[in-house]
C-alpha positions as CSV (number, residue, x, y, z in Angstrom):
1,X,81.7,103.6,83.8
2,X,84.1,100.8,82.7
3,X,85.9,101.0,86.0
4,X,82.7,100.7,87.9
5,X,81.8,97.6,85.8
6,X,85.3,96.2,86.6
7,X,84.9,96.7,90.3
8,X,81.5,95.0,90.2
9,X,83.0,92.1,88.3
10,X,85.7,91.8,90.9
11,X,83.3,91.7,93.8
12,X,81.1,89.2,91.9
13,X,84.3,87.1,91.4
14,X,84.3,86.5,95.1
15,X,81.0,84.7,94.9
16,X,81.9,81.7,93.0
17,X,84.6,80.3,95.3
18,X,82.2,80.9,98.2
19,X,79.6,79.0,96.2
20,X,82.0,76.1,95.7
21,X,82.8,76.2,99.5
22,X,79.0,75.9,100.2
23,X,78.8,73.0,97.7
24,X,81.2,71.0,99.8
25,X,78.5,70.1,102.3
26,X,76.2,67.3,100.9
27,X,73.0,69.0,102.0
28,X,73.9,72.3,100.2
29,X,75.7,70.9,97.2
30,X,73.3,72.0,94.5
31,X,72.7,75.4,96.1
32,X,76.4,76.0,96.2
33,X,77.0,74.9,92.6
34,X,74.1,77.0,91.5
35,X,75.4,80.1,93.3
36,X,78.9,79.5,91.8
37,X,77.6,79.3,88.3
38,X,75.4,82.5,88.7
39,X,78.4,84.4,90.1
40,X,80.7,83.2,87.4
41,X,78.3,84.3,84.6
42,X,77.6,87.7,86.3
43,X,81.3,88.3,87.0
44,X,82.2,87.4,83.4
45,X,79.5,89.6,82.0
46,X,80.7,92.7,83.9
47,X,84.3,91.9,83.0
48,X,83.2,91.8,79.3
49,X,81.5,95.2,79.7
50,X,84.6,96.7,81.4
51,X,87.0,95.4,78.7
52,X,85.3,97.7,76.1
53,X,87.4,100.6,77.4
54,X,90.0,99.1,79.7
55,X,93.0,97.1,78.3
56,X,92.5,93.4,78.6
57,X,95.6,92.7,80.7
58,X,94.8,95.5,83.2
59,X,91.1,94.5,83.4
60,X,92.0,90.9,84.0
61,X,94.6,91.7,86.7
62,X,92.2,94.0,88.5
63,X,89.4,91.5,88.3
64,X,91.5,88.6,89.6
65,X,93.1,90.8,92.2
66,X,89.8,91.9,93.7
67,X,88.6,88.4,93.6
68,X,91.7,86.9,95.2
69,X,91.9,89.5,98.0
70,X,88.2,89.4,98.6
71,X,88.1,85.6,98.7
72,X,91.0,85.6,101.1
73,X,89.2,88.0,103.4
74,X,86.0,86.0,103.3
75,X,88.0,82.9,104.0
76,X,89.6,84.4,107.1
77,X,86.5,86.2,108.4
78,X,83.8,83.6,107.7
79,X,85.5,80.2,107.3
80,X,88.4,80.5,109.8
81,X,91.2,80.3,107.3
82,X,94.7,81.0,108.7
83,X,95.4,84.7,109.1
84,X,99.2,85.0,109.4
85,X,101.2,88.1,108.7
86,X,102.8,86.4,105.6
87,X,99.4,85.7,104.1
88,X,98.2,89.3,104.7
89,X,101.5,90.5,103.2
90,X,101.0,88.3,100.1
91,X,97.5,89.8,99.6
92,X,98.9,93.3,100.1
93,X,101.4,92.6,97.3
94,X,98.6,91.5,95.0
95,X,96.6,94.7,95.7
96,X,99.7,96.9,95.3
97,X,100.5,95.2,92.0
98,X,97.0,95.8,90.7
99,X,97.2,99.4,91.8
100,X,100.4,99.8,89.9
101,X,98.7,98.6,86.8
102,X,95.9,101.0,87.3
103,X,98.1,104.0,87.7
104,X,100.6,103.3,85.0
């Protein structure tokens, strides 16, 4: 169950940078800030649950890895961020590093 909590925490981690992106527009500033705070709290709560049975360093690396890779994909797919081979390769390195921690 701890790994499920950790995956949920990682996906929720994607929400707060998106909230901050939404907050950049003056007309959606408070909505975006509110979403960011809600996602931060929810993500932190599920990370806390996961760390009961998963080592702290592993949990944190997986949490940030899912958040970083997911935020990158949202940026590319929704916000038109650059999508070069080098950027995708960098994200693949993050994901492979997280997988190495999981399996070792």
